[in-house]
Structures are given as C-alpha cells and as structure tokens.
C-alpha positions in Angstrom: 162.4 148.1 27.4 163.1 146.6 31.0 162.0 149.7 32.6 158.1 150.2 33.6 156.6 153.3 34.2 155.8 153.2 37.9 157.6 156.3 38.1 159.4 158.6 36.0 160.4 162.4 36.6 161.8 164.9 34.2 163.9 167.8 36.1 164.9 170.6 34.6 167.4 173.0 36.2 168.9 176.3 35.2 172.5 174.9 35.4 173.3 172.2 32.9 175.2 169.1 34.1 177.7 169.0 31.2 179.1 172.8 32.7 179.8 170.8 35.8 182.4 168.1 35.2 183.1 167.8 38.7 179.7 166.8 39.8 179.7 162.9 40.5 176.4 161.8 38.7 174.1 159.3 39.8 174.1 155.9 38.6 173.1 155.8 35.1 170.7 152.8 35.4 168.3 155.1 37.0 168.4 158.3 35.2 169.5 159.8 31.9 170.9 163.0 31.8 171.0 165.4 28.6 172.0 169.1 29.2 170.3 170.9 32.3 167.2 168.0 31.6 167.6 164.6 33.5 164.9 161.8 33.6 164.3 159.3 36.3 163.0 155.7 35.9 161.5 153.4 38.3 159.6 149.7 38.3 158.0 150.4 41.8 157.0 153.4 43.4 159.2 152.8 46.6 162.1 152.1 44.3 161.1 155.7 42.3 160.9 157.7 45.6 164.7 156.4 46.5 165.8 157.1 43.0 164.4 160.7 43.0 166.1 161.4 46.2 169.3 160.1 45.2 169.7 162.2 42.2 168.1 165.3 43.9 171.0 164.8 47.1 173.5 164.4 44.6 172.2 167.5 42.7 172.4 169.3 46.2 175.5 168.6 46.7 176.9 169.9 43.9 175.1 173.1 44.3 172.6 172.5 41.7 169.1 173.2 41.4 165.7 172.2 39.8 163.1 174.2 39.1 159.7 173.2 40.5 157.9 175.1 37.8 159.6 173.0 35.0 159.8 169.5 36.8 157.0 166.5 36.7 157.5 164.2 39.4 156.0 161.0 39.8 154.2 160.1 36.5 153.5 156.8 34.7 154.3 158.7 31.2 156.3 161.6 30.1 157.9 163.4 26.7 161.6 163.8 26.6 163.8 164.6 23.9 161.1 164.1 21.0 160.2 160.5 22.7 157.1 159.6 24.4 158.2 157.3 27.2 155.5 155.4 28.9 155.4 151.8 31.4 155.2 149.6 28.1 158.3 151.4 26.0 159.2 154.2 23.8 157.3 155.7 21.1 157.9 158.6 18.8 156.4 161.9 19.9 153.0 162.3 18.0 153.6 165.3 17.3 156.8 164.8 15.4 155.0 161.9 13.5 152.3 164.5 12.5 154.7 166.6 10.7 156.4 163.7 8.6 152.5 162.4 7.8 151.5 166.2 6.8 154.8 166.6 4.1 153.7 167.3 1.0 153.9 164.8 -1.5 156.7 165.8 -4.3 154.9 166.1 -7.4 158.1 165.8 -10.1 161.5 164.6 -9.8 162.5 168.3 -9.0 160.7 168.3 -6.2 162.3 165.6 -4.0 
C-alpha cells in the first residue's frame, strides 16, 4: 500500500454523502467515502493537516457536518469497513477473524 499512516481520520456525520449528489467530493486520492463515513489518509503530518482541512471545507461548503463524538482524527491506525488500516497496510479486523476461527467444525456431510 502506498499510503503510510502518518495520519488517518475517520469522520462520521448525519447526512450521507450519497444523498447529496450536488456535492463536489474531495480528491479521491486523499479520502474514501462510504455512506456517511469518510476516511482520510496521508503520508506526512503536514500533508494530513491539509487533507483534513480540504475535506472539512468541502463538507462545510455542501452544508454537511461531522459528529466530533463519532470522529477520530490524527491517528496512525483505524478500523474501517471491517478492516484494520495501519501504516504497514491493511489487514482484516481481528474481531471478524475470531468469529470465523471459532466456527464449529462440521461433524458430518449433512452439517456442511
């Protein structure tokens, strides 16, 4: 993965971006938008400050707002859409993996 986790930000708001087709979305190279969640990634801290500012300005211009209580800013790792994202790359969220590992082993062909 080309993005190192100098900064990730997860912003959650009340108005899903998908319900606002008139909204100009920020550059997709700095963020990923899924329903009412936005993840912003950057290589360096200064770059991350700029990227967060760009996204927040775009949201403000579209009259969309984020919940500070539901947001995580300036972190080096984050859980997003069932994945754990870190500077080294992306891996499956461990809580999802544990559910699969604890799945009962079928005892007969009928149980498969």
